[in-house]
N, C-alpha and C positions, 0 to 999 in steps of 0.2 A: 470313263468307262471303256472307251475304244482302245485305250492303251493297255488295259488289263485283259479285255476279252478280244481275241482275234477271231475273225470269221473262219469257219472250217468247212471244207467241202467233203461230203462223205464219198467213200470210194464206190466204184461201180459194183463191186461184189457185195458191199454192205447194202446198197440200194436194191440190188436184185434179191438178196436174202430177205430184206424187209418186205418187198413186194410179194414174194412167195409165201412168207409167213402170214401176211395180212389176207391173202387169198384163201389160204387154208383155214384161217380163223373164221372168215366169212362163210365158207362152205360148211364148217362144223356148226355154226349158228343156224344156218338155213336148214341143215339136217335135223337139229334139235327142235326147231320150230315145226318142221313137218311131222316129227314123231309126236309132238304134243297135240297136233291137230288130228292125227290118225288114231290116237288112243281112244278107245270107247269111253263113254262117260262112266265114271265110277259110281257104282250102286252100293250104297251102304246097307248090307243085308241085316245088320243088327237093328237099324231103324225100321226097316221094312217088317222084320219079325215082330218088333215091339208094337208097331201099328196094327198088324194082323191080330196079335194077342189082345190088344185093347178093343178092337172091333168085336172079337169073339166073346170077350167077357161082357161087353155092353149088350150084345145080342142075347147072350145067355141070361143076363139080368132081366132084360125086358120079357123074355119068354117065361122065366120063373115068376115075375110079377104078374103077368097075365094069367098064368095057371093058378097062382095063389089067390088072385082076386076072384076067380070063378069058383074055386073050391070053398074058400072060407066065406061064411055069411057076413054081410055088412052089419056093423053095429048100430 
């Protein structure tokens, strides 16, 4: 294996470019993490609207049942 593969020393410019690129990548990841933390929690308005509609229909049904039970005589 040693006869086929010979050790290679990277040039100083390659090492400096690699260091710079890794630092930039780390800064980008840190910025993305910070953006995710700063973003307000997503509120799904469709779910909120459906829940409000369901509560309204349930309350209306209870009111209608109460009025009907007072107006109609019991059998």
